[in-house]
DSSP file (Angstrom, degrees, kcal/mol; ACC not computed):
  #  RESIDUE AA STRUCTURE BP1 BP2  ACC     N-H-->O    O-->H-N    N-H-->O    O-->H-N    TCO  KAPPA ALPHA  PHI   PSI    X-CA   Y-CA   Z-CA
    1    1 A M              0   0    0      0, 0.0   123,-0.1     0, 0.0   122,-0.1   0.000 360.0 360.0 360.0 143.6   22.0  -18.3   -8.6
    2    2 A K        +     0   0    0    121,-0.6     2,-0.2     2,-0.0   122,-0.1   0.836 360.0  54.1 -71.3 -48.1   24.1  -17.0   -5.8
    3    3 A Y        -     0   0    0      1,-0.1     3,-0.1    29,-0.0   123,-0.0  -0.640  64.2-144.0-102.4 151.2   22.1  -18.1   -2.8
    4    4 A N  S    S+     0   0    0      1,-0.2     2,-0.3    -2,-0.2    -1,-0.1   0.766  96.2  12.4 -78.5 -30.0   20.9  -21.6   -1.7
    5    5 A S  S    S-     0   0    0     28,-0.0     2,-0.4     2,-0.0    28,-0.2  -0.956  79.5-136.0-143.0 163.1   17.7  -19.9   -0.3
    6    6 A Y  E     -a   33   0A   0     26,-2.3    28,-2.2    -2,-0.3    29,-1.7  -0.942  11.8-167.5-124.0 131.8   16.3  -16.4   -0.7
    7    7 A K  E     +a   35   0A   0     -2,-0.4    48,-2.1    27,-0.2    49,-1.5  -0.963  30.3 176.3-116.9 107.6   14.8  -14.0    1.8
    8    8 A I  E     -ab  36  56A   0     27,-2.9    29,-2.3    -2,-0.5     2,-0.4  -0.851  22.4-159.4-118.4 154.6   13.2  -11.1   -0.4
    9    9 A L  E     -ab  37  57A   0     47,-1.7    49,-2.3    -2,-0.3     2,-0.6  -0.996   6.8-154.8-125.8 124.3   11.2   -8.1    0.3
   10   10 A V  E     -ab  38  58A   0     27,-2.5    29,-2.5    -2,-0.4     2,-0.4  -0.866  12.8-168.9 -95.4 126.8    8.9   -6.4   -2.3
   11   11 A V  E     +ab  39  59A   0     47,-2.8    49,-1.7    -2,-0.6     2,-0.2  -0.974  28.5 121.9-127.3 115.7    8.3   -2.6   -1.7
   12   12 A D        -     0   0    0     27,-2.0    51,-0.1    -2,-0.4    29,-0.1  -0.927  54.6-136.3-164.5 149.0    5.8   -0.9   -3.6
   13   13 A D  S    S+     0   0    0     49,-0.3     2,-0.9    -2,-0.2    27,-0.1   0.559  86.8  88.1 -83.9 -10.2    2.6    1.2   -2.9
   14   14 A N     >  -     0   0    0      1,-0.2     4,-2.0     2,-0.0     3,-0.3  -0.809  64.6-161.7 -90.3 103.8    0.7   -0.5   -5.7
   15   15 A L  H  > S+     0   0    0     -2,-0.9     4,-2.1     1,-0.2     5,-0.2   0.838  89.5  53.8 -55.6 -41.8   -0.9   -3.7   -4.1
   16   16 A T  H  > S+     0   0    0      1,-0.2     4,-2.1     2,-0.2    -1,-0.2   0.896 108.6  47.0 -67.7 -36.7   -1.4   -5.2   -7.6
   17   17 A F  H  > S+     0   0    0     -3,-0.3     4,-2.8     2,-0.2     5,-0.3   0.932 110.8  54.2 -67.0 -39.7    2.3   -4.8   -8.6
   18   18 A V  H  X S+     0   0    0     -4,-2.0     4,-1.7     1,-0.2    -2,-0.2   0.897 112.3  41.7 -60.4 -43.1    3.3   -6.3   -5.4
   19   19 A E  H  X S+     0   0    0     -4,-2.1     4,-1.8     2,-0.2    -1,-0.2   0.819 114.3  51.3 -69.7 -33.7    1.3   -9.3   -5.8
   20   20 A T  H  X S+     0   0    0     -4,-2.1     4,-2.4    -5,-0.2    -2,-0.2   0.981 115.5  42.6 -70.3 -53.3    2.2   -9.7   -9.6
   21   21 A L  H  X S+     0   0    0     -4,-2.8     4,-2.5     1,-0.2    -2,-0.2   0.886 111.6  54.7 -57.8 -38.6    6.1   -9.4   -8.7
   22   22 A S  H  X S+     0   0    0     -4,-1.7     4,-2.5    -5,-0.3    -1,-0.2   0.883 107.3  52.0 -68.8 -37.0    5.7  -11.7   -5.7
   23   23 A Y  H  X S+     0   0    0     -4,-1.8     4,-2.7     2,-0.2    -2,-0.2   0.950 110.0  47.2 -57.3 -51.2    4.1  -14.2   -8.1
   24   24 A M  H  X S+     0   0    0     -4,-2.4     4,-2.5     2,-0.2     5,-0.2   0.891 109.8  51.4 -57.8 -41.9    6.9  -14.1  -10.4
   25   25 A I  H  X S+     0   0    0     -4,-2.5     4,-2.9     2,-0.2     5,-0.4   0.985 112.0  48.7 -62.1 -58.0    9.5  -14.4   -7.7
   26   26 A K  H  X S+     0   0    0     -4,-2.5     4,-3.2     1,-0.2    -2,-0.2   0.931 111.6  51.1 -37.4 -61.3    7.5  -17.6   -6.3
   27   27 A T  H  < S+     0   0    0     -4,-2.7    -1,-0.2     1,-0.2    -2,-0.2   0.894 116.8  38.7 -50.4 -50.7    7.4  -19.0   -9.9
   28   28 A I  H  < S+     0   0    0     -4,-2.5    -1,-0.2    -5,-0.2    -2,-0.2   0.945 124.3  35.1 -72.6 -46.3   11.2  -18.6  -10.5
   29   29 A L  H >< S+     0   0    0     -4,-2.9     3,-2.6    -5,-0.2    -2,-0.2   0.785  76.1 165.3 -89.0 -26.0   12.6  -19.5   -7.1
   30   30 A G  G >< S+     0   0    0     -4,-3.2     3,-1.6    -5,-0.4    -1,-0.2  -0.202  76.7   4.7  54.1-123.7   10.2  -22.3   -6.0
   31   31 A D  G 3  S+     0   0    0      1,-0.3    -1,-0.3   -26,-0.0    -2,-0.1   0.669 123.5  70.3 -62.9 -18.4   11.7  -24.2   -3.0
   32   32 A K  G <  S+     0   0    0     -3,-2.6   -26,-2.3    -6,-0.1     2,-0.8   0.563  75.4  96.4 -79.7  -9.8   14.6  -21.8   -2.9
   33   33 A L  E <   +a    6   0A   0     -3,-1.6   -26,-0.1   -28,-0.2     3,-0.1  -0.756  43.8 170.9 -89.6 108.3   12.3  -19.0   -1.5
   34   34 A L  E     +     0   0A   0    -28,-2.2     2,-0.3    -2,-0.8   -27,-0.2   0.810  67.9   4.0 -85.9 -37.3   12.7  -19.0    2.2
   35   35 A L  E     -a    7   0A   0    -29,-1.7   -27,-2.9     2,-0.0     2,-0.4  -0.945  54.6-172.6-158.7 132.2   10.8  -15.8    2.9
   36   36 A L  E     -a    8   0A   0     -2,-0.3     2,-0.2   -29,-0.2   -27,-0.2  -0.925  17.2-178.5-132.7 108.0    8.8  -13.2    0.8
   37   37 A D  E     -a    9   0A   0    -29,-2.3   -27,-2.5    -2,-0.4     2,-0.4  -0.605  12.1-147.0 -95.9 155.3    7.8  -10.3    2.6
   38   38 A K  E     +a   10   0A   0     -2,-0.2     2,-0.3   -29,-0.2   -27,-0.2  -0.986  13.4 179.1-126.8 139.7    5.8   -7.2    1.3
   39   39 A S  E     -a   11   0A   0    -29,-2.5   -27,-2.0    -2,-0.4     3,-0.1  -0.993  18.4-159.8-141.3 149.0    5.8   -3.6    2.2
   40   40 A Y  S    S+     0   0    0     -2,-0.3     2,-0.3   -29,-0.2   -29,-0.1   0.198  75.6  28.0-112.3   7.5    3.8   -0.7    0.8
   41   41 A N  S  > S-     0   0    0     22,-0.1     4,-1.6     1,-0.1     5,-0.2  -0.983  76.2-112.6-163.7 164.6    6.1    2.2    1.8
   42   42 A G  H  > S+     0   0    0     24,-1.3     4,-2.3    22,-0.8     5,-0.2   0.824 109.4  60.2 -71.7 -31.0    9.6    3.0    2.5
   43   43 A K  H  > S+     0   0    0     21,-0.4     4,-1.7     1,-0.2    -1,-0.2   0.945 111.2  40.9 -66.9 -50.9    9.4    3.7    6.1
   44   44 A D  H  > S+     0   0    0      1,-0.2     4,-2.7     2,-0.2     5,-0.2   0.861 111.6  60.3 -65.6 -34.5    8.1   -0.1    6.9
   45   45 A A  H  X S+     0   0    0     -4,-1.6     4,-2.7     1,-0.2     5,-0.2   0.946 104.3  48.6 -60.3 -45.7   10.7   -1.4    4.3
   46   46 A I  H  X S+     0   0    0     -4,-2.3     4,-2.2     1,-0.2    -1,-0.2   0.960 113.2  45.7 -62.7 -46.5   13.6    0.1    6.3
   47   47 A E  H  X S+     0   0    0     -4,-1.7     4,-1.4     1,-0.2    -1,-0.2   0.884 115.4  45.9 -61.0 -42.6   12.4   -1.4    9.5
   48   48 A M  H  X S+     0   0    0     -4,-2.7     4,-2.7     2,-0.2     5,-0.3   0.829 110.5  54.7 -67.9 -33.3   11.7   -4.8    8.0
   49   49 A A  H  X S+     0   0    0     -4,-2.7     4,-1.9    -5,-0.2     5,-0.3   0.899 107.6  49.0 -67.9 -45.1   15.0   -4.7    6.2
   50   50 A I  H  < S+     0   0    0     -4,-2.2    -1,-0.2    -5,-0.2    -2,-0.2   0.859 117.6  40.5 -62.0 -41.2   16.9   -4.1    9.4
   51   51 A I  H  < S+     0   0    0     -4,-1.4    -2,-0.2    -5,-0.2    -1,-0.2   0.926 124.0  34.9 -70.9 -49.9   15.1   -6.9   11.3
   52   52 A N  H  < S-     0   0    0     -4,-2.7    -3,-0.2    -5,-0.1    -2,-0.2   0.612  84.9-144.8 -89.1 -20.2   15.0   -9.6    8.5
   53   53 A H     <  -     0   0    0     -4,-1.9    -3,-0.1    -5,-0.3    -4,-0.1   0.976  25.3-155.6  42.8  73.8   18.3   -9.1    6.6
   54   54 A Y        -     0   0    0     -5,-0.3   -46,-0.2     1,-0.1     3,-0.1  -0.380  20.0-139.7 -73.5 156.4   17.0   -9.9    3.2
   55   55 A N  S    S+     0   0    0    -48,-2.1    29,-2.5     1,-0.2     2,-0.4   0.853  88.9  12.9 -73.6 -42.5   19.2  -11.1    0.4
   56   56 A I  E     -bc   8  84A   0    -49,-1.5   -47,-1.7    27,-0.2     2,-0.5  -0.989  61.5-167.6-136.8 146.5   17.3   -9.0   -2.1
   57   57 A I  E     -bc   9  85A   0     27,-3.0    29,-2.8    -2,-0.4     2,-0.7  -0.981  12.0-152.3-132.7 125.5   14.8   -6.1   -2.0
   58   58 A F  E     -bc  10  86A   0    -49,-2.3   -47,-2.8    -2,-0.5     2,-0.5  -0.875  26.5-167.1 -94.0 122.8   12.8   -4.9   -5.0
   59   59 A M  E     -bc  11  87A   0     27,-2.4    29,-2.1    -2,-0.7   -47,-0.2  -0.947  16.4-145.9-126.5 122.8   12.2   -1.3   -4.2
   60   60 A D        -     0   0    0    -49,-1.7    29,-0.2    -2,-0.5     3,-0.1  -0.342  14.6-140.6 -65.9 159.6    9.8    1.3   -5.9
   61   61 A V  S    S+     0   0    0     27,-0.3     7,-3.5     1,-0.2     2,-0.7   0.903  82.3  51.1 -89.2 -64.5   10.8    4.9   -6.1
   62   62 A N  S    S+     0   0    0      5,-0.2   -49,-0.3     6,-0.1    -1,-0.2  -0.747  72.3 140.5 -91.4 110.3    7.7    7.0   -5.4
   63   63 A M        -     0   0    0     -2,-0.7   -22,-0.1    -3,-0.1     2,-0.1  -0.942  50.8 -91.7-142.9 154.1    6.0    5.9   -2.3
   64   64 A P  S    S+     0   0    0      0, 0.0     2,-2.0     0, 0.0   -22,-0.8  -0.310  99.3   7.1 -69.5 153.9    4.2    7.4    0.7
   65   65 A E  S    S+     0   0    0    -24,-0.1     2,-0.4   -23,-0.1   -24,-0.1  -0.473 136.7  17.0  79.3 -70.5    6.0    8.3    3.9
   66   66 A I  S    S-     0   0    0     -2,-2.0   -24,-1.3     4,-0.0   -23,-0.2  -0.999  82.1-133.3-132.5 127.7    9.6    7.6    2.7
   67   67 A D     >  -     0   0    0     -2,-0.4     4,-2.5   -25,-0.1    -5,-0.2  -0.361  26.6-103.7 -79.6 165.2   10.5    7.3   -0.9
   68   68 A G  H  > S+     0   0    0     -7,-3.5     4,-2.9     1,-0.2    -7,-0.2   0.853 116.5  56.7 -56.2 -39.9   12.7    4.6   -2.5
   69   69 A I  H  > S+     0   0    0     -8,-0.3     4,-1.9     1,-0.2    -1,-0.2   0.926 111.3  42.1 -63.7 -43.2   15.8    6.7   -2.9
   70   70 A Y  H  > S+     0   0    0      2,-0.2     4,-2.1     1,-0.2    -1,-0.2   0.925 116.2  50.7 -70.5 -42.3   15.9    7.5    0.9
   71   71 A A  H  X S+     0   0    0     -4,-2.5     4,-2.7     2,-0.2    -2,-0.2   0.898 109.6  49.2 -54.8 -48.1   15.0    3.9    1.8
   72   72 A T  H  X S+     0   0    0     -4,-2.9     4,-2.3     1,-0.2     5,-0.2   0.939 112.3  47.7 -64.0 -52.9   17.7    2.5   -0.3
   73   73 A K  H  X S+     0   0    0     -4,-1.9     4,-1.1     1,-0.2    -1,-0.2   0.762 115.2  46.5 -57.4 -37.7   20.3    4.9    1.1
   74   74 A K  H  X S+     0   0    0     -4,-2.1     4,-2.9     2,-0.2     5,-0.2   0.915 111.4  48.7 -78.6 -44.6   19.2    4.1    4.7
   75   75 A I  H  X S+     0   0    0     -4,-2.7     4,-3.3     1,-0.2     6,-0.3   0.960 112.8  50.2 -60.8 -48.0   19.1    0.3    4.3
   76   76 A N  H  <>S+     0   0    0     -4,-2.3     5,-1.1     1,-0.2     4,-0.4   0.851 112.4  46.6 -60.5 -33.6   22.5    0.3    2.7
   77   77 A R  H ><5S+     0   0    0     -4,-1.1     3,-0.7    -5,-0.2    -1,-0.2   0.958 116.4  44.2 -69.5 -46.8   23.9    2.4    5.5
   78   78 A E  H 3<5S+     0   0    0     -4,-2.9    -2,-0.2     1,-0.2    -3,-0.2   0.941 123.0  35.2 -61.6 -50.4   22.3    0.3    8.2
   79   79 A L  T ><5S-     0   0    0     -4,-3.3     3,-1.7    -5,-0.2    -1,-0.2   0.234 106.0-118.3 -93.7  12.7   23.2   -3.1    6.6
   80   80 A Y  T < 5 -     0   0    0     -3,-0.7    -3,-0.2    -4,-0.4    -4,-0.2   0.836  68.8 -63.5  59.7  31.8   26.7   -2.2    5.2
   81   81 A R  T 3 <S+     0   0    0     -5,-1.1    -1,-0.3    -6,-0.3    -5,-0.1   0.688 100.9 131.0  73.5  18.7   25.5   -2.9    1.8
   82   82 A Q    <   +     0   0    0     -3,-1.7     2,-0.4    -6,-0.2    -2,-0.1   0.549  56.1  75.1 -82.4  -7.6   24.9   -6.6    2.4
   83   83 A T  S    S-     0   0    0     -8,-0.1     2,-0.6    -7,-0.0   -27,-0.2  -0.896  79.0-134.9-108.5 134.7   21.4   -6.5    0.8
   84   84 A I  E     -c   56   0A   0    -29,-2.5   -27,-3.0    -2,-0.4     2,-0.5  -0.780  24.3-165.6 -87.6 122.2   21.0   -6.3   -3.1
   85   85 A I  E     -c   57   0A   0     -2,-0.6    21,-2.6    19,-0.4    22,-0.9  -0.959   6.0-168.2-114.8 134.0   18.4   -3.7   -3.8
   86   86 A I  E     -cd  58 107A   0    -29,-2.8   -27,-2.4    -2,-0.5     2,-0.3  -0.970  16.3-136.5-123.4 124.3   16.9   -3.5   -7.3
   87   87 A C  E     -cd  59 108A   0     20,-2.8    22,-4.1    -2,-0.5     2,-0.4  -0.585  17.9-174.3 -83.2 131.6   14.8   -0.6   -8.2
   88   88 A V  E     + d   0 109A   0    -29,-2.1     2,-0.3    -2,-0.3   -27,-0.3  -0.978  24.6 146.4-131.5 121.3   11.6   -1.2  -10.1
   89   89 A S  E     - d   0 110A   0     20,-2.1    22,-2.1    -2,-0.4    23,-0.3  -0.968  56.3-138.8-153.0 150.3    9.8    2.0  -11.3
   90   90 A F  S    S+     0   0    0     -2,-0.3     2,-0.3    20,-0.2    20,-0.1   0.657  80.4 105.9 -78.8 -24.6    7.7    3.5  -14.1
   91   91 A N        +     0   0    0      1,-0.2    -2,-0.1    -3,-0.0    20,-0.0  -0.414  42.8 173.0 -69.7 119.0   10.0    6.6  -13.7
   92   92 A K        +     0   0    0     -2,-0.3     2,-0.3     4,-0.1    -1,-0.2   0.261  34.3 122.7-114.3  10.7   12.4    6.7  -16.8
   93   93 A D     >  -     0   0    0      1,-0.1     4,-2.2     4,-0.0     3,-0.4  -0.557  65.5-129.5 -78.3 138.5   14.0   10.1  -16.1
   94   94 A F  H  > S+     0   0    0     -2,-0.3     4,-3.0     1,-0.2     5,-0.3   0.859 103.3  57.2 -56.0 -40.0   17.8   10.0  -15.8
   95   95 A E  H  > S+     0   0    0      2,-0.2     4,-2.4     1,-0.2    -1,-0.2   0.926 109.0  44.1 -66.6 -40.4   18.0   12.0  -12.5
   96   96 A T  H  > S+     0   0    0     -3,-0.4     4,-2.3     2,-0.2     5,-0.2   0.979 115.8  48.1 -66.3 -54.1   15.7    9.5  -10.6
   97   97 A M  H  X S+     0   0    0     -4,-2.2     4,-1.9     1,-0.2    -2,-0.2   0.885 113.3  47.4 -58.1 -41.9   17.6    6.5  -12.0
   98   98 A N  H  X S+     0   0    0     -4,-3.0     4,-2.3    -5,-0.2     5,-0.2   0.866 110.1  53.5 -61.6 -42.2   20.9    8.1  -11.2
   99   99 A N  H  X S+     0   0    0     -4,-2.4     4,-1.9    -5,-0.3    -2,-0.2   0.899 107.9  50.3 -60.2 -39.9   19.7    8.9   -7.7
  100  100 A M  H  X>S+     0   0    0     -4,-2.3     5,-2.5     1,-0.2     4,-0.6   0.917 113.1  45.1 -61.8 -46.3   18.7    5.3   -7.1
  101  101 A I  H  <5S+     0   0    0     -4,-1.9     3,-0.3     3,-0.2    -1,-0.2   0.815 111.6  51.7 -73.2 -27.9   22.0    3.9   -8.2
  102  102 A L  H  <5S+     0   0    0     -4,-2.3    -1,-0.2     1,-0.2    -2,-0.2   0.839 106.1  56.9 -71.4 -32.6   23.9    6.5   -6.2
  103  103 A S  H  <5S-     0   0    0     -4,-1.9    -1,-0.2    -5,-0.2   -27,-0.2   0.713 132.9 -90.2 -73.0 -13.1   21.8    5.5   -3.2
  104  104 A G  T  <5S+     0   0    0     -4,-0.6   -19,-0.4    -3,-0.3     2,-0.2   0.477  72.6 150.0 123.6   4.5   23.1    1.9   -3.6
  105  105 A A      < -     0   0    0     -5,-2.5    -1,-0.3     1,-0.1   -19,-0.2  -0.511  36.1-151.1 -68.3 135.8   20.6    0.2   -5.9
  106  106 A E  S    S+     0   0    0    -21,-2.6     2,-0.3    -2,-0.2   -20,-0.2   0.779  72.9   6.9 -68.8 -35.8   22.2   -2.5   -7.9
  107  107 A N  E     -d   86   0A   0    -22,-0.9   -20,-2.8    -7,-0.1     2,-0.4  -0.978  59.1-139.8-152.7 159.0   19.9   -2.3  -10.8
  108  108 A Y  E     -d   87   0A   0     -2,-0.3     2,-0.4   -22,-0.2   -20,-0.2  -0.937  19.0-175.5-130.6 112.5   17.0   -0.3  -12.3
  109  109 A I  E     -d   88   0A   0    -22,-4.1   -20,-2.1    -2,-0.4     2,-0.4  -0.859  24.3-130.3-110.9 136.8   14.1   -2.0  -14.0
  110  110 A Y  E >   -d   89   0A   0     -2,-0.4     3,-1.4   -22,-0.2     4,-0.5  -0.695  17.8-139.2 -80.9 126.9   11.2   -0.2  -15.8
  111  111 A K  G >  S+     0   0    0    -22,-2.1     3,-1.2    -2,-0.4   -21,-0.2   0.883 102.4  56.3 -58.2 -40.5    7.9   -1.6  -14.5
  112  112 A D  G 3  S+     0   0    0    -23,-0.3    -1,-0.3     1,-0.3   -22,-0.1   0.541 109.3  45.7 -76.1  -2.7    6.4   -1.6  -17.9
  113  113 A E  G <  S+     0   0    0     -3,-1.4    -1,-0.3     2,-0.0     2,-0.2   0.381  84.9 122.7-107.1  -2.9    9.3   -3.7  -19.3
  114  114 A L    <   +     0   0    0     -3,-1.2     2,-0.3    -4,-0.5    -3,-0.0  -0.431  31.2 160.7 -72.2 128.2    9.2   -6.2  -16.4
  115  115 A T    >>  -     0   0    0     -2,-0.2     4,-1.6     1,-0.1     3,-0.5  -0.918  55.0-104.7-140.1 169.1    8.7   -9.9  -17.4
  116  116 A I  H 3> S+     0   0    0     -2,-0.3     4,-2.9     1,-0.2     5,-0.2   0.878 120.7  57.0 -62.6 -33.8    9.3  -13.1  -15.7
  117  117 A E  H 3> S+     0   0    0      1,-0.2     4,-2.0     2,-0.2    -1,-0.2   0.866 106.9  50.0 -68.0 -28.2   12.5  -13.7  -18.0
  118  118 A K  H <> S+     0   0    0     -3,-0.5     4,-1.5     2,-0.2    -1,-0.2   0.846 112.3  45.2 -77.4 -27.3   14.0  -10.4  -16.8
  119  119 A I  H  X S+     0   0    0     -4,-1.6     4,-2.1     2,-0.2    -2,-0.2   0.917 111.3  52.0 -73.1 -42.8   13.5  -11.3  -13.2
  120  120 A E  H  X S+     0   0    0     -4,-2.9     4,-1.8     1,-0.2    -2,-0.2   0.894 108.9  54.1 -59.0 -42.9   14.9  -14.8  -13.8
  121  121 A K  H  X S+     0   0    0     -4,-2.0     4,-1.6     1,-0.2    -1,-0.2   0.893 105.3  53.0 -56.3 -43.1   18.0  -13.0  -15.4
  122  122 A I  H  < S+     0   0    0     -4,-1.5     4,-0.5     1,-0.2     3,-0.3   0.928 109.2  46.9 -60.3 -46.7   18.5  -10.9  -12.4
  123  123 A F  H  < S+     0   0    0     -4,-2.1  -121,-0.6     1,-0.2     3,-0.5   0.858 110.6  54.3 -66.3 -28.7   18.5  -14.0  -10.2
  124  124 A N  H  < S+     0   0    0     -4,-1.8    -1,-0.2     1,-0.2    -2,-0.2   0.762 108.0  51.1 -74.0 -29.7   21.0  -15.7  -12.7
  125  125 A E     <        0   0    0     -4,-1.6    -1,-0.2    -3,-0.3    -2,-0.2   0.391 360.0 360.0 -89.9   1.6   23.4  -12.9  -12.5
  126  126 A L              0   0    0     -4,-0.5    -1,-0.2    -3,-0.5    -2,-0.1   0.579 360.0 360.0 -74.8 360.0   23.7  -12.6   -8.9
């Protein structure tokens, strides 16, 4: 793992998904988890990212107020690409995936294929 401690933000408008992913992250990182914040829309995620300078943000695509594509682009512009953004979405069309990557997401994971092993692999590949 790349960092000694992690500051992570999970962004999704689905409360159940946010709690599930947060649990997986806590299980994997244990004592290395310094901060785990949650946001339910892109607007709040941008504000939180600028204030807290997270190591990693797990970002949904389709959310109210500001979508994940715009939020990813804005966070990368404001923080000079210092935060790793990983997209998590049910959306499997190429255009959406391509737009997230072009906006600065490091990875794109389908929610219906998300497992604790996949999350662990992401942390190990950082």
